[in-house]
MDTraj code that builds the backbone (N, CA, C; nanometers):
import mdtraj as md
import numpy as np

residues = "MET LYS THR TYR PRO ARG GLY VAL MET LYS GLY THR ARG THR THR ILE LYS ALA VAL ARG ASP PRO ALA LYS ALA PRO PRO THR ARG LYS THR GLY ALA LYS GLY THR LEU ARG ILE LEU THR GLU LYS GLY MET GLN LYS ARG ARG SER ASN ILE ARG LYS THR VAL LYS ASN MET SER ASP ALA ARG VAL ARG ASP THR LEU ARG LYS ALA ASN MET SER VAL ASN ASP LYS THR PRO THR HIS ILE ALA ARG ASP ILE LEU GLU GLY GLY MET GLU ALA GLY MET ILE VAL ALA PRO".split()
xyz = np.array([
    [0.0787, -0.1348, -0.0056],
    [-0.0252, 0.0087, 0.0018],
    [0.0768, 0.1128, 0.0063],
    [0.2064, 0.1320, 0.0184],
    [0.2852, 0.2242, 0.0100],
    [0.3121, 0.2745, -0.1255],
    [0.2906, 0.2033, -0.2360],
    [0.3432, 0.2532, -0.3573],
    [0.2040, 0.2818, -0.4501],
    [0.0789, 0.1945, -0.4134],
    [-0.0264, 0.2204, -0.4716],
    [-0.1289, 0.2542, -0.3971],
    [-0.2386, 0.3380, -0.4208],
    [-0.2374, 0.4218, -0.5366],
    [-0.1752, 0.5423, -0.5072],
    [-0.1009, 0.6002, -0.6164],
    [-0.0015, 0.7145, -0.5912],
    [-0.0906, 0.8447, -0.6554],
    [-0.0790, 0.9468, -0.6065],
    [-0.1298, 1.0638, -0.6717],
    [-0.0696, 1.1433, -0.7688],
    [-0.0859, 1.1964, -0.8475],
    [-0.0488, 1.2936, -0.9404],
    [0.0996, 1.3654, -0.8879],
    [0.0782, 1.4153, -0.7599],
    [0.1957, 1.4913, -0.7530],
    [0.2917, 1.4136, -0.6699],
    [0.2722, 1.2881, -0.6398],
    [0.3680, 1.2049, -0.5699],
    [0.4820, 1.1906, -0.6886],
    [0.5936, 1.1670, -0.6189],
    [0.7260, 1.1312, -0.7093],
    [0.7928, 1.2318, -0.7196],
    [0.9229, 1.2364, -0.7578],
    [1.0035, 1.3318, -0.7649],
    [1.0588, 1.4018, -0.8922],
    [0.9719, 1.3391, -1.0027],
    [1.0174, 1.3905, -1.1389],
    [0.9161, 1.4587, -1.2112],
    [0.8058, 1.4584, -1.1297],
    [0.6844, 1.5332, -1.1770],
    [0.6789, 1.6856, -1.1838],
    [0.6533, 1.7417, -1.2979],
    [0.6681, 1.8858, -1.3075],
    [0.5291, 1.9474, -1.3380],
    [0.5264, 2.0829, -1.2919],
    [0.3979, 2.1467, -1.3152],
    [0.4373, 2.2604, -1.3918],
    [0.3835, 2.2680, -1.5060],
    [0.3860, 2.3599, -1.6138],
    [0.2643, 2.4646, -1.6467],
    [0.2661, 2.5786, -1.6237],
    [0.1430, 2.6661, -1.6697],
    [0.1608, 2.7020, -1.8098],
    [0.0382, 2.6573, -1.8869],
    [0.0494, 2.6846, -2.0463],
    [-0.0969, 2.7443, -2.0725],
    [-0.0845, 2.7898, -2.2154],
    [-0.2057, 2.8441, -2.2543],
    [-0.3210, 2.7356, -2.2797],
    [-0.2810, 2.6262, -2.3447],
    [-0.3598, 2.5149, -2.3776],
    [-0.3190, 2.3853, -2.3091],
    [-0.3826, 2.3421, -2.1985],
    [-0.3499, 2.2303, -2.1426],
    [-0.4137, 2.1048, -2.2225],
    [-0.4880, 2.1071, -2.3309],
    [-0.5018, 2.0063, -2.4056],
    [-0.4033, 1.9624, -2.4913],
    [-0.3039, 2.0412, -2.5279],
    [-0.1924, 2.0310, -2.6224],
    [-0.1080, 1.9401, -2.5409],
    [-0.0409, 1.8498, -2.6204],
    [0.0588, 1.7795, -2.5379],
    [0.1877, 1.8221, -2.5118],
    [0.2527, 1.7687, -2.4005],
    [0.3646, 1.8263, -2.3551],
    [0.4901, 1.8117, -2.4483],
    [0.5678, 1.9091, -2.4687],
    [0.7094, 1.8685, -2.5514],
    [0.7699, 1.7461, -2.5097],
    [0.7853, 1.6557, -2.5811],
    [0.8724, 1.5287, -2.5607],
    [1.0183, 1.5680, -2.5618],
    [1.0894, 1.5066, -2.4601],
    [1.2200, 1.5294, -2.4274],
    [1.3050, 1.3983, -2.4171],
    [1.4066, 1.3621, -2.4413],
    [1.4686, 1.2447, -2.4331],
    [1.5143, 1.2201, -2.2927],
    [1.5506, 1.3085, -2.2347],
    [1.5925, 1.2923, -2.0800],
    [1.4872, 1.3799, -1.9936],
    [1.3707, 1.4204, -2.0514],
    [1.2917, 1.5002, -1.9874],
    [1.2215, 1.4473, -1.8484],
    [1.1332, 1.5082, -1.8017],
    [1.0656, 1.4633, -1.6686],
    [0.9971, 1.3485, -1.7116],
    [0.9433, 1.2851, -1.5795],
    [0.8728, 1.1576, -1.5895],
    [0.7249, 1.1968, -1.6495],
    [0.6798, 1.2808, -1.5829],
    [0.5283, 1.3255, -1.6219],
    [0.5325, 1.4744, -1.5994],
    [0.4119, 1.5334, -1.6870],
    [0.4271, 1.6928, -1.6649],
    [0.2625, 1.7038, -1.6722],
    [0.2234, 1.8150, -1.5492],
    [0.0961, 1.8407, -1.5536],
    [0.1082, 1.9845, -1.6160],
    [-0.0063, 1.9835, -1.7226],
    [-0.0147, 2.1119, -1.7665],
    [-0.1509, 2.1812, -1.7201],
    [-0.1349, 2.3072, -1.6553],
    [-0.2243, 2.3852, -1.6272],
    [-0.2545, 2.5016, -1.6855],
    [-0.3836, 2.5635, -1.7222],
    [-0.3995, 2.6787, -1.7532],
    [-0.3452, 2.8169, -1.7113],
    [-0.2823, 2.8964, -1.7734],
    [-0.2136, 3.0221, -1.7296],
    [-0.3645, 3.1198, -1.7256],
    [-0.3302, 3.2369, -1.6773],
    [-0.4495, 3.3255, -1.6538],
    [-0.4863, 3.3670, -1.8174],
    [-0.3850, 3.4180, -1.8844],
    [-0.4112, 3.4404, -1.9954],
    [-0.4918, 3.3464, -2.1091],
    [-0.4376, 3.2175, -2.0812],
    [-0.5223, 3.1065, -2.1570],
    [-0.6657, 3.1037, -2.1129],
    [-0.6802, 3.1214, -1.9907],
    [-0.8285, 3.1137, -1.9283],
    [-0.9084, 3.2025, -1.9924],
    [-0.8582, 3.3516, -1.9869],
    [-0.9276, 3.4437, -2.0296],
    [-0.9487, 3.4333, -2.1925],
    [-0.8682, 3.3681, -2.2617],
    [-0.8864, 3.3545, -2.4038],
    [-0.9831, 3.2382, -2.4171],
    [-0.9700, 3.1508, -2.3372],
    [-1.0724, 3.0578, -2.3517],
    [-1.2303, 3.0714, -2.3377],
    [-1.2192, 3.1688, -2.2139],
    [-1.3604, 3.2273, -2.1735],
    [-1.4142, 3.3092, -2.2857],
    [-1.3372, 3.3882, -2.3297],
    [-1.3759, 3.4850, -2.4604],
    [-1.4400, 3.4061, -2.5648],
    [-1.3438, 3.2859, -2.5969],
    [-1.3957, 3.2300, -2.7230],
    [-1.5235, 3.1417, -2.7151],
    [-1.5456, 3.0977, -2.5792],
    [-1.6761, 3.0602, -2.5462],
    [-1.7813, 3.1414, -2.5359],
    [-1.7773, 3.2675, -2.4854],
    [-1.8653, 3.3781, -2.5087],
    [-1.9006, 3.4162, -2.6459],
    [-1.8099, 3.4225, -2.7203],
    [-1.8175, 3.4228, -2.8553],
    [-1.9139, 3.3358, -2.9451],
    [-1.8683, 3.2398, -2.9060],
    [-1.9630, 3.1012, -2.9523],
    [-2.0904, 3.1067, -2.9170],
    [-2.1357, 3.1325, -2.7911],
    [-2.2789, 3.1116, -2.7309],
    [-2.3499, 3.2558, -2.7804],
    [-2.2679, 3.3913, -2.7899],
    [-2.3399, 3.4870, -2.8391],
    [-2.3780, 3.4821, -2.9757],
    [-2.3012, 3.4196, -3.0686],
    [-2.3308, 3.3714, -3.2100],
    [-2.4501, 3.2959, -3.2472],
    [-2.4810, 3.1916, -3.1146],
    [-2.5765, 3.1039, -3.1473],
    [-2.7303, 3.1495, -3.1227],
    [-2.8103, 3.0858, -3.2192],
    [-2.9417, 3.1306, -3.2094],
    [-3.0235, 3.0807, -3.0672],
    [-3.1296, 3.1281, -3.0168],
    [-3.1843, 3.0698, -2.8896],
    [-3.2159, 2.9318, -2.9306],
    [-3.2848, 2.8746, -3.0257],
    [-3.3139, 2.7488, -3.0608],
    [-3.2009, 2.6589, -3.0285],
    [-3.0816, 2.7015, -3.0988],
    [-2.9618, 2.6153, -3.1028],
    [-2.9092, 2.5883, -2.9586],
    [-2.9258, 2.7208, -2.8753],
    [-2.8840, 2.7011, -2.7462],
    [-2.9534, 2.5896, -2.6549],
    [-3.0836, 2.6057, -2.6668],
    [-3.1663, 2.5120, -2.5932],
    [-3.1460, 2.3798, -2.6628],
    [-3.1293, 2.3561, -2.7801],
    [-3.1015, 2.2313, -2.8555],
    [-2.9607, 2.1796, -2.7985],
    [-2.8585, 2.2460, -2.7882],
    [-2.7460, 2.1926, -2.7227],
    [-2.7489, 2.1713, -2.5739],
    [-2.8226, 2.2445, -2.4890],
    [-2.8534, 2.2028, -2.3467],
    [-2.9175, 2.0722, -2.3499],
    [-3.0359, 2.0609, -2.4347],
    [-3.0818, 1.9264, -2.4293],
    [-3.0054, 1.8253, -2.4590],
    [-2.9385, 1.8241, -2.5565],
    [-2.8227, 1.7117, -2.6048],
    [-2.7403, 1.6693, -2.5086],
    [-2.6988, 1.7832, -2.4086],
    [-2.6114, 1.7506, -2.3004],
    [-2.6892, 1.7109, -2.1580],
    [-2.8405, 1.6741, -2.1901],
    [-2.9007, 1.6295, -2.0749],
    [-2.9202, 1.7329, -1.9716],
    [-2.9237, 1.8614, -2.0110],
    [-2.9439, 1.9690, -1.9028],
    [-3.0840, 2.0001, -1.9328],
    [-3.1852, 1.9918, -1.8303],
    [-3.3216, 2.0128, -1.8513],
    [-3.3571, 2.1363, -1.8305],
    [-3.3750, 2.2246, -1.9433],
    [-3.3925, 2.3801, -1.9330],
    [-3.5623, 2.3907, -2.0055],
    [-3.6311, 2.4504, -1.9097],
    [-3.7625, 2.4685, -1.9594],
    [-3.7810, 2.5577, -2.0641],
    [-3.8822, 2.5724, -2.1475],
    [-3.9265, 2.6498, -2.2482],
    [-3.9433, 2.7986, -2.2049],
    [-3.9930, 2.8075, -2.0791],
    [-4.0169, 2.9398, -2.0046],
    [-3.9008, 3.0006, -1.9692],
    [-3.7979, 2.9359, -1.9522],
    [-3.6530, 2.9965, -1.8958],
    [-3.6329, 3.1178, -1.9778],
    [-3.5779, 3.2297, -1.9080],
    [-3.5323, 3.3465, -2.0178],
    [-3.4228, 3.2834, -2.0940],
    [-3.3987, 3.3656, -2.2123],
    [-3.2821, 3.3192, -2.2797],
    [-3.1547, 3.3545, -2.2441],
    [-3.1518, 3.4798, -2.1705],
    [-3.0032, 3.5101, -2.1057],
    [-2.9731, 3.4105, -1.9934],
    [-3.0493, 3.3358, -1.9259],
    [-3.0288, 3.2496, -1.8072],
    [-2.9803, 3.1075, -1.8886],
    [-3.0576, 3.0603, -2.0055],
    [-3.0292, 2.9515, -2.0763],
    [-2.8695, 2.9797, -2.1306],
    [-2.8564, 3.0860, -2.1773],
    [-2.7210, 3.1318, -2.2307],
    [-2.6021, 3.1195, -2.1141],
    [-2.6449, 3.1683, -1.9957],
    [-2.5556, 3.1474, -1.9053],
    [-2.5190, 3.0282, -1.8450],
    [-2.6321, 2.9185, -1.8575],
    [-2.6109, 2.7970, -1.8146],
    [-2.5140, 2.7178, -1.9205],
    [-2.5362, 2.7503, -2.0654],
    [-2.4580, 2.6897, -2.1561],
    [-2.3124, 2.7391, -2.1479],
    [-2.3003, 2.8533, -2.1206],
    [-2.1521, 2.9162, -2.1009],
    [-2.0748, 2.8452, -1.9850],
    [-2.1452, 2.8342, -1.8783],
    [-2.0790, 2.7534, -1.7626],
    [-2.0634, 2.6418, -1.7844],
    [-2.1724, 2.5719, -1.8571],
    [-2.1196, 2.4183, -1.8947],
    [-2.0181, 2.4049, -1.9569],
    [-1.9990, 2.5036, -2.0738],
    [-1.8805, 2.4947, -2.1696],
    [-1.7506, 2.5350, -2.1013],
    [-1.7463, 2.6138, -2.0266],
    [-1.6281, 2.6573, -1.9545],
    [-1.5917, 2.5234, -1.8559],
    [-1.6890, 2.4616, -1.7887],
    [-1.6418, 2.3635, -1.6927],
    [-1.5953, 2.2384, -1.7768],
    [-1.6252, 2.2361, -1.9001],
    [-1.6117, 2.1252, -1.9711],
    [-1.6855, 2.0217, -1.9889],
    [-1.8286, 2.0285, -1.9299],
    [-1.9193, 1.9451, -1.9404],
    [-1.9855, 1.9391, -2.0452],
    [-2.0083, 2.0515, -2.1219],
    [-2.0805, 2.0486, -2.2532],
    [-1.9784, 2.0904, -2.3746],
    [-2.0157, 2.0049, -2.4604],
    [-1.9395, 2.0342, -2.5947],
    [-2.0293, 2.0866, -2.6953],
    [-2.0093, 2.2145, -2.7403],
    [-2.0927, 2.2570, -2.8365],
    [-2.0388, 2.2536, -2.9894],
    [-2.1153, 2.2289, -3.0822],
    [-2.0605, 2.1706, -3.2132],
    [-2.0307, 2.3181, -3.2737],
])
top = md.Topology()
chain = top.add_chain()
for i, resn in enumerate(residues, 1):
    res = top.add_residue(resn, chain, resSeq=i)
    for name in ("N", "CA", "C"):
        top.add_atom(name, md.element.get_by_symbol(name[0]), res)
traj = md.Trajectory(xyz[None], top)
């Protein structure tokens, strides 16, 4: 039980690197670190948020509701559109909803 389960931060060779896009693979090195954790920088977060806002802003109301339904988020037809857009925005930021 001393070696398993090991957390991500355990080990001496794990590095934490702040980057703009954490989904992008870390650069490979022959003698590099054993594992690399990629975390969003402030600028990367702001850029991601602005891209999501632009995407949601350009969607029609029907498409916003359709995207929420496809993501199993129950939104009533009487819900105001600005609230539905906020829900979609938040879900996309959290990574729970992928908009086409």
